[in-house]
Biopython code that builds the backbone (N, CA, C, O; Angstrom):
import numpy as np
from Bio.PDB.StructureBuilder import StructureBuilder

atoms = [
    (1, "MET", "N", (-15.209, 26.017, 25.973)),
    (1, "MET", "CA", (-16.296, 26.096, 26.417)),
    (1, "MET", "C", (-16.965, 24.306, 26.208)),
    (1, "MET", "O", (-17.418, 23.349, 26.836)),
    (2, "ARG", "N", (-16.532, 24.885, 24.576)),
    (2, "ARG", "CA", (-17.148, 23.261, 23.779)),
    (2, "ARG", "C", (-16.846, 21.742, 24.374)),
    (2, "ARG", "O", (-17.461, 20.686, 24.227)),
    (3, "ARG", "N", (-15.628, 22.079, 25.116)),
    (3, "ARG", "CA", (-15.198, 21.342, 26.013)),
    (3, "ARG", "C", (-15.987, 20.684, 26.944)),
    (3, "ARG", "O", (-16.368, 19.517, 26.845)),
    (4, "LEU", "N", (-16.335, 21.805, 28.263)),
    (4, "LEU", "CA", (-17.065, 21.608, 29.163)),
    (4, "LEU", "C", (-17.946, 21.387, 28.494)),
    (4, "LEU", "O", (-18.250, 20.288, 28.958)),
    (5, "VAL", "N", (-18.670, 21.571, 27.695)),
    (5, "VAL", "CA", (-20.561, 21.092, 26.604)),
    (5, "VAL", "C", (-20.377, 20.018, 26.974)),
    (5, "VAL", "O", (-21.169, 19.582, 27.809)),
    (6, "PHE", "N", (-19.332, 19.205, 26.540)),
    (6, "PHE", "CA", (-18.827, 17.104, 26.060)),
    (6, "PHE", "C", (-19.740, 16.980, 27.062)),
    (6, "PHE", "O", (-20.931, 16.721, 27.237)),
    (7, "LEU", "N", (-18.186, 17.417, 27.991)),
    (7, "LEU", "CA", (-18.612, 16.245, 29.137)),
    (7, "LEU", "C", (-19.434, 16.434, 30.084)),
    (7, "LEU", "O", (-19.717, 15.496, 30.829)),
    (8, "THR", "N", (-20.064, 17.853, 30.276)),
    (8, "THR", "CA", (-21.104, 18.112, 30.659)),
    (8, "THR", "C", (-22.565, 16.740, 30.073)),
    (8, "THR", "O", (-23.501, 16.115, 30.569)),
    (9, "ARG", "N", (-22.124, 16.857, 29.232)),
    (9, "ARG", "CA", (-23.059, 16.094, 28.438)),
    (9, "ARG", "C", (-22.631, 14.488, 29.484)),
    (9, "ARG", "O", (-23.075, 13.876, 30.456)),
    (10, "MET", "N", (-21.360, 14.393, 28.369)),
    (10, "MET", "CA", (-20.605, 13.275, 28.913)),
    (10, "MET", "C", (-21.082, 11.698, 30.434)),
    (10, "MET", "O", (-21.124, 10.484, 30.636)),
    (11, "ARG", "N", (-21.373, 13.420, 31.189)),
    (11, "ARG", "CA", (-21.166, 13.237, 32.668)),
    (11, "ARG", "C", (-23.201, 12.974, 33.185)),
    (11, "ARG", "O", (-23.531, 12.546, 34.291)),
    (12, "VAL", "N", (-24.314, 13.397, 31.969)),
    (12, "VAL", "CA", (-25.122, 13.185, 32.179)),
    (12, "VAL", "C", (-25.176, 12.090, 31.906)),
    (12, "VAL", "O", (-25.723, 11.382, 32.752)),
    (13, "SER", "N", (-24.581, 11.295, 30.436)),
    (13, "SER", "CA", (-25.398, 10.346, 29.968)),
    (13, "SER", "C", (-24.748, 9.084, 30.599)),
    (13, "SER", "O", (-24.541, 8.077, 29.922)),
    (14, "GLY", "N", (-24.381, 9.181, 32.127)),
    (14, "GLY", "CA", (-23.606, 8.444, 32.745)),
    (14, "GLY", "C", (-21.689, 8.034, 32.509)),
    (14, "GLY", "O", (-21.224, 6.961, 32.895)),
    (15, "MET", "N", (-20.902, 9.037, 31.880)),
    (15, "MET", "CA", (-19.977, 8.376, 32.842)),
    (15, "MET", "C", (-19.722, 8.746, 34.140)),
    (15, "MET", "O", (-20.371, 9.552, 34.808)),
    (16, "SER", "N", (-18.290, 7.828, 34.625)),
    (16, "SER", "CA", (-17.567, 8.931, 35.265)),
    (16, "SER", "C", (-16.886, 9.184, 35.340)),
    (16, "SER", "O", (-16.001, 9.053, 34.494)),
    (17, "ILE", "N", (-16.738, 9.948, 36.814)),
    (17, "ILE", "CA", (-16.529, 11.140, 37.123)),
    (17, "ILE", "C", (-14.889, 10.753, 36.910)),
    (17, "ILE", "O", (-13.943, 11.506, 36.678)),
    (18, "SER", "N", (-14.923, 9.476, 37.058)),
    (18, "SER", "CA", (-12.355, 8.772, 36.553)),
    (18, "SER", "C", (-12.316, 9.304, 34.791)),
    (18, "SER", "O", (-11.513, 9.988, 34.157)),
    (19, "ASP", "N", (-13.360, 8.737, 34.492)),
    (19, "ASP", "CA", (-12.826, 8.253, 33.402)),
    (19, "ASP", "C", (-13.830, 9.597, 32.544)),
    (19, "ASP", "O", (-14.192, 9.361, 31.391)),
    (20, "LEU", "N", (-14.212, 10.938, 33.190)),
    (20, "LEU", "CA", (-13.790, 11.673, 31.898)),
    (20, "LEU", "C", (-12.436, 12.904, 33.031)),
    (20, "LEU", "O", (-11.931, 13.939, 32.597)),
    (21, "ARG", "N", (-12.222, 12.359, 34.312)),
    (21, "ARG", "CA", (-10.959, 12.419, 34.933)),
    (21, "ARG", "C", (-9.985, 11.972, 33.687)),
    (21, "ARG", "O", (-8.997, 12.608, 33.319)),
    (22, "ARG", "N", (-10.275, 11.237, 33.343)),
    (22, "ARG", "CA", (-9.101, 10.299, 32.488)),
    (22, "ARG", "C", (-9.401, 10.644, 30.784)),
    (22, "ARG", "O", (-8.576, 10.649, 29.870)),
    (23, "TYR", "N", (-10.465, 10.845, 30.745)),
    (23, "TYR", "CA", (-10.809, 11.774, 29.030)),
    (23, "TYR", "C", (-9.895, 12.868, 29.054)),
    (23, "TYR", "O", (-8.818, 12.733, 28.474)),
    (24, "VAL", "N", (-10.101, 13.667, 29.496)),
    (24, "VAL", "CA", (-9.309, 15.366, 29.477)),
    (24, "VAL", "C", (-7.791, 15.150, 30.396)),
    (24, "VAL", "O", (-7.179, 16.150, 30.770)),
    (25, "GLU", "N", (-7.101, 13.268, 30.809)),
    (25, "GLU", "CA", (-5.785, 13.487, 30.998)),
    (25, "GLU", "C", (-4.764, 13.378, 29.232)),
    (25, "GLU", "O", (-3.823, 14.016, 28.758)),
    (26, "LEU", "N", (-5.669, 12.150, 28.729)),
    (26, "LEU", "CA", (-5.644, 12.098, 27.082)),
    (26, "LEU", "C", (-5.637, 13.134, 25.814)),
    (26, "LEU", "O", (-5.178, 13.160, 24.672)),
    (27, "ILE", "N", (-6.518, 14.088, 26.792)),
    (27, "ILE", "CA", (-6.944, 15.379, 25.434)),
    (27, "ILE", "C", (-5.634, 15.749, 25.855)),
    (27, "ILE", "O", (-4.771, 15.769, 24.977)),
    (28, "GLU", "N", (-5.167, 16.177, 27.541)),
    (28, "GLU", "CA", (-4.021, 16.809, 27.520)),
    (28, "GLU", "C", (-3.000, 16.401, 27.095)),
    (28, "GLU", "O", (-2.169, 17.295, 26.930)),
    (29, "SER", "N", (-2.560, 15.053, 26.740)),
    (29, "SER", "CA", (-1.264, 13.824, 26.174)),
    (29, "SER", "C", (-1.516, 14.317, 25.060)),
    (29, "SER", "O", (-0.444, 14.610, 24.531)),
    (30, "GLY", "N", (-2.968, 14.745, 23.962)),
    (30, "GLY", "CA", (-1.802, 15.140, 22.074)),
    (30, "GLY", "C", (-2.927, 14.340, 21.355)),
    (30, "GLY", "O", (-3.645, 13.567, 21.989)),
    (31, "ALA", "N", (-3.118, 14.627, 19.469)),
    (31, "ALA", "CA", (-3.302, 13.457, 19.943)),
    (31, "ALA", "C", (-2.935, 12.137, 18.918)),
    (31, "ALA", "O", (-3.100, 11.671, 17.791)),
    (32, "ASP", "N", (-2.277, 11.920, 20.300)),
    (32, "ASP", "CA", (-1.455, 10.322, 20.298)),
    (32, "ASP", "C", (-2.663, 10.052, 20.554)),
    (32, "ASP", "O", (-3.149, 9.308, 19.702)),
    (33, "THR", "N", (-3.495, 10.398, 21.533)),
    (33, "THR", "CA", (-4.235, 9.505, 22.539)),
    (33, "THR", "C", (-5.484, 8.923, 21.656)),
    (33, "THR", "O", (-6.104, 7.889, 21.901)),
    (34, "VAL", "N", (-5.769, 10.083, 20.268)),
    (34, "VAL", "CA", (-7.132, 9.622, 20.048)),
    (34, "VAL", "C", (-6.984, 8.071, 19.281)),
    (34, "VAL", "O", (-7.479, 7.826, 18.181)),
    (35, "PRO", "N", (-6.567, 7.550, 19.717)),
    (35, "PRO", "CA", (-7.523, 5.643, 19.121)),
    (35, "PRO", "C", (-8.234, 6.043, 20.889)),
    (35, "PRO", "O", (-9.369, 6.505, 21.008)),
    (36, "GLU", "N", (-7.282, 5.745, 22.158)),
    (36, "GLU", "CA", (-7.668, 5.568, 23.086)),
    (36, "GLU", "C", (-8.966, 6.081, 23.655)),
    (36, "GLU", "O", (-9.598, 5.432, 24.489)),
    (37, "ARG", "N", (-9.307, 7.102, 23.256)),
    (37, "ARG", "CA", (-9.926, 8.280, 23.046)),
    (37, "ARG", "C", (-11.419, 7.714, 22.419)),
    (37, "ARG", "O", (-12.560, 7.686, 22.880)),
    (38, "ARG", "N", (-10.791, 7.269, 21.095)),
    (38, "ARG", "CA", (-12.312, 6.293, 20.601)),
    (38, "ARG", "C", (-12.918, 5.676, 20.931)),
    (38, "ARG", "O", (-14.136, 5.634, 20.764)),
    (39, "GLU", "N", (-11.882, 4.635, 21.819)),
    (39, "GLU", "CA", (-12.424, 3.552, 22.381)),
    (39, "GLU", "C", (-12.842, 3.363, 23.383)),
    (39, "GLU", "O", (-13.412, 2.332, 23.741)),
    (40, "MET", "N", (-12.532, 4.795, 24.331)),
    (40, "MET", "CA", (-13.549, 5.678, 25.310)),
    (40, "MET", "C", (-14.966, 5.374, 25.022)),
    (40, "MET", "O", (-15.793, 4.632, 25.552)),
    (41, "LEU", "N", (-14.983, 6.177, 24.022)),
    (41, "LEU", "CA", (-16.742, 6.676, 24.169)),
    (41, "LEU", "C", (-17.443, 5.363, 23.303)),
    (41, "LEU", "O", (-18.612, 5.005, 23.449)),
    (42, "LEU", "N", (-16.293, 4.633, 22.219)),
    (42, "LEU", "CA", (-17.032, 3.003, 21.713)),
    (42, "LEU", "C", (-17.599, 2.389, 22.434)),
    (42, "LEU", "O", (-18.553, 1.639, 22.224)),
    (43, "GLU", "N", (-16.424, 2.943, 24.551)),
    (43, "GLU", "CA", (-17.515, 1.591, 24.652)),
    (43, "GLU", "C", (-18.483, 2.541, 25.829)),
    (43, "GLU", "O", (-19.427, 1.814, 26.135)),
    (44, "HIS", "N", (-18.591, 3.919, 26.608)),
    (44, "HIS", "CA", (-19.571, 4.355, 26.624)),
    (44, "HIS", "C", (-20.639, 4.350, 25.902)),
    (44, "HIS", "O", (-21.713, 4.676, 26.408)),
    (45, "ARG", "N", (-20.587, 4.155, 25.206)),
    (45, "ARG", "CA", (-21.582, 4.566, 23.611)),
    (45, "ARG", "C", (-23.400, 4.096, 23.926)),
    (45, "ARG", "O", (-24.488, 4.666, 23.991)),
    (46, "ASP", "N", (-22.769, 2.532, 24.069)),
    (46, "ASP", "CA", (-24.071, 1.861, 25.083)),
    (46, "ASP", "C", (-24.867, 1.703, 26.140)),
    (46, "ASP", "O", (-25.892, 1.040, 26.295)),
    (47, "THR", "N", (-23.807, 2.916, 27.366)),
    (47, "THR", "CA", (-24.836, 3.792, 28.601)),
    (47, "THR", "C", (-26.387, 4.321, 28.129)),
    (47, "THR", "O", (-27.552, 4.038, 28.409)),
    (48, "PRO", "N", (-25.486, 5.499, 27.019)),
    (48, "PRO", "CA", (-26.724, 6.414, 26.924)),
    (48, "PRO", "C", (-27.900, 5.201, 25.332)),
    (48, "PRO", "O", (-28.925, 5.604, 24.783)),
    (49, "ARG", "N", (-27.429, 4.275, 25.159)),
    (49, "ARG", "CA", (-28.550, 3.769, 24.148)),
    (49, "ARG", "C", (-29.426, 2.752, 25.292)),
    (49, "ARG", "O", (-30.638, 2.585, 25.422)),
    (50, "GLY", "N", (-28.544, 2.310, 25.856)),
    (50, "GLY", "CA", (-29.411, 1.578, 27.237)),
    (50, "GLY", "C", (-30.594, 2.335, 27.777)),
    (50, "GLY", "O", (-31.800, 2.174, 27.586)),
    (51, "GLN", "N", (-29.793, 3.379, 28.649)),
    (51, "GLN", "CA", (-30.520, 4.195, 28.749)),
    (51, "GLN", "C", (-32.015, 4.825, 28.243)),
    (51, "GLN", "O", (-33.048, 4.648, 28.889)),
    (52, "ILE", "N", (-31.943, 5.648, 26.877)),
    (52, "ILE", "CA", (-32.775, 5.561, 25.846)),
    (52, "ILE", "C", (-33.927, 4.264, 25.295)),
    (52, "ILE", "O", (-35.021, 4.643, 24.877)),
    (53, "ALA", "N", (-33.764, 3.475, 25.310)),
    (53, "ALA", "CA", (-34.374, 2.146, 24.834)),
    (53, "ALA", "C", (-35.414, 1.888, 26.630)),
    (53, "ALA", "O", (-36.500, 1.314, 26.697)),
    (54, "GLN", "N", (-34.786, 2.394, 27.626)),
    (54, "GLN", "CA", (-35.973, 2.706, 28.394)),
    (54, "GLN", "C", (-36.022, 3.343, 28.769)),
    (54, "GLN", "O", (-36.121, 3.243, 29.992)),
    (55, "LEU", "N", (-36.011, 4.504, 28.250)),
    (55, "LEU", "CA", (-37.085, 5.648, 28.517)),
    (55, "LEU", "C", (-38.005, 5.316, 27.258)),
    (55, "LEU", "O", (-39.197, 5.143, 27.515)),
    (56, "GLN", "N", (-37.575, 5.199, 25.846)),
    (56, "GLN", "CA", (-38.991, 4.808, 25.410)),
    (56, "GLN", "C", (-40.058, 3.727, 25.317)),
    (56, "GLN", "O", (-41.119, 3.757, 24.694)),
    (57, "LEU", "N", (-39.414, 2.532, 26.262)),
    (57, "LEU", "CA", (-40.762, 1.451, 27.510)),
    (57, "LEU", "C", (-41.042, 2.804, 28.581)),
    (57, "LEU", "O", (-41.090, 2.151, 29.624)),
    (58, "SER", "N", (-41.157, 3.570, 28.818)),
    (58, "SER", "CA", (-41.372, 3.894, 30.322)),
    (58, "SER", "C", (-42.124, 5.125, 29.336)),
    (58, "SER", "O", (-43.045, 5.821, 29.765)),
    (59, "LEU", "N", (-41.606, 5.240, 28.077)),
    (59, "LEU", "CA", (-43.133, 6.416, 27.267)),
    (59, "LEU", "C", (-43.799, 5.231, 26.424)),
    (59, "LEU", "O", (-44.138, 5.341, 25.246)),
    (60, "ALA", "N", (-43.900, 4.386, 26.999)),
    (60, "ALA", "CA", (-44.799, 3.355, 25.758)),
    (60, "ALA", "C", (-45.247, 3.140, 26.447)),
    (60, "ALA", "O", (-46.428, 2.971, 26.143)),
    (61, "ALA", "N", (-44.821, 2.807, 28.647)),
    (61, "ALA", "CA", (-45.805, 3.323, 28.909)),
    (61, "ALA", "C", (-46.864, 3.230, 29.523)),
    (61, "ALA", "O", (-47.849, 2.527, 29.752)),
    (62, "THR", "N", (-46.151, 4.538, 29.801)),
    (62, "THR", "CA", (-46.715, 6.527, 29.061)),
    (62, "THR", "C", (-48.105, 6.742, 28.425)),
    (62, "THR", "O", (-48.767, 7.778, 28.473)),
    (63, "GLU", "N", (-48.285, 6.100, 28.090)),
    (63, "GLU", "CA", (-49.409, 6.310, 26.507)),
    (63, "GLU", "C", (-49.219, 4.977, 26.656)),
    (63, "GLU", "O", (-48.080, 4.678, 26.300)),
    (64, "TYR", "N", (-49.595, 4.427, 26.879)),
    (64, "TYR", "CA", (-50.398, 3.166, 26.713)),
    (64, "TYR", "C", (-52.271, 3.779, 28.090)),
    (64, "TYR", "O", (-53.470, 3.877, 27.832)),
    (65, "LYS", "N", (-51.259, 4.051, 29.684)),
    (65, "LYS", "CA", (-52.101, 4.669, 30.543)),
    (65, "LYS", "C", (-52.863, 5.624, 30.296)),
    (65, "LYS", "O", (-54.064, 5.518, 30.542)),
    (66, "ILE", "N", (-52.124, 7.211, 29.547)),
    (66, "ILE", "CA", (-53.416, 7.586, 29.209)),
    (66, "ILE", "C", (-53.780, 7.652, 28.241)),
    (66, "ILE", "O", (-54.272, 8.775, 28.134)),
    (67, "ALA", "N", (-53.904, 6.967, 27.083)),
    (67, "ALA", "CA", (-55.156, 6.596, 26.198)),
    (67, "ALA", "C", (-56.294, 5.328, 26.980)),
    (67, "ALA", "O", (-57.444, 4.973, 26.724)),
    (68, "THR", "N", (-55.385, 4.964, 27.907)),
    (68, "THR", "CA", (-57.237, 4.023, 28.616)),
    (68, "THR", "C", (-57.758, 4.694, 29.572)),
    (68, "THR", "O", (-58.707, 4.377, 30.289)),
    (69, "TYR", "N", (-57.014, 5.801, 29.582)),
    (69, "TYR", "CA", (-58.195, 6.460, 30.614)),
    (69, "TYR", "C", (-58.170, 7.527, 29.631)),
    (69, "TYR", "O", (-57.722, 8.605, 30.023)),
    (70, "GLN", "N", (-58.508, 7.448, 28.598)),
    (70, "GLN", "CA", (-58.831, 8.779, 27.262)),
    (70, "GLN", "C", (-60.238, 7.992, 27.361)),
    (70, "GLN", "O", (-61.348, 8.472, 27.590)),
    (71, "GLU", "N", (-59.835, 6.490, 27.097)),
    (71, "GLU", "CA", (-60.871, 5.728, 26.633)),
    (71, "GLU", "C", (-62.955, 5.300, 28.563)),
    (71, "GLU", "O", (-64.041, 4.780, 28.820)),
    (72, "GLY", "N", (-62.012, 5.987, 28.937)),
    (72, "GLY", "CA", (-62.932, 5.596, 30.469)),
    (72, "GLY", "C", (-62.816, 4.098, 30.952)),
    (72, "GLY", "O", (-62.287, 3.128, 30.407)),
    (73, "PRO", "N", (-63.554, 4.239, 32.279)),
    (73, "PRO", "CA", (-63.349, 3.230, 32.490)),
    (73, "PRO", "C", (-63.812, 2.164, 32.061)),
    (73, "PRO", "O", (-64.860, 2.310, 31.432)),
    (74, "LEU", "N", (-63.167, 0.380, 32.220)),
    (74, "LEU", "CA", (-63.233, -0.208, 32.037)),
    (74, "LEU", "C", (-64.454, -0.642, 32.583)),
    (74, "LEU", "O", (-64.872, -0.193, 33.651)),
    (75, "PRO", "N", (-65.564, -2.204, 31.358)),
    (75, "PRO", "CA", (-66.911, -2.229, 32.186)),
    (75, "PRO", "C", (-66.613, -3.444, 32.740)),
    (75, "PRO", "O", (-67.396, -3.971, 33.531)),
]
sb = StructureBuilder()
sb.init_structure("model")
sb.init_model(0)
sb.init_chain("A")
sb.init_seg("    ")
for serial, (resi, resn, name, xyz) in enumerate(atoms, 1):
    if name == "N":
        sb.init_residue(resn, " ", resi, " ")
    sb.init_atom(name, np.array(xyz, "f"), 0.0, 1.0, " ", f" {name:<3s}", serial, name[0])
structure = sb.get_structure()
């Protein structure tokens, strides 16, 4: 169950199906593949970080617009 949850979260964060398959293959190959799995995750980490940054910008723009609408129309 934990593996399914993890893989689902990786997919949602943008990891490709082929990378997920490779990751599972590595898991099934045993502990000797830990360094390669770690490297895959280190490389993938930039994807959700970029998504978070974009979402923060989108949230800031949304908050700005909400604030301008609360203040009423500009003269």
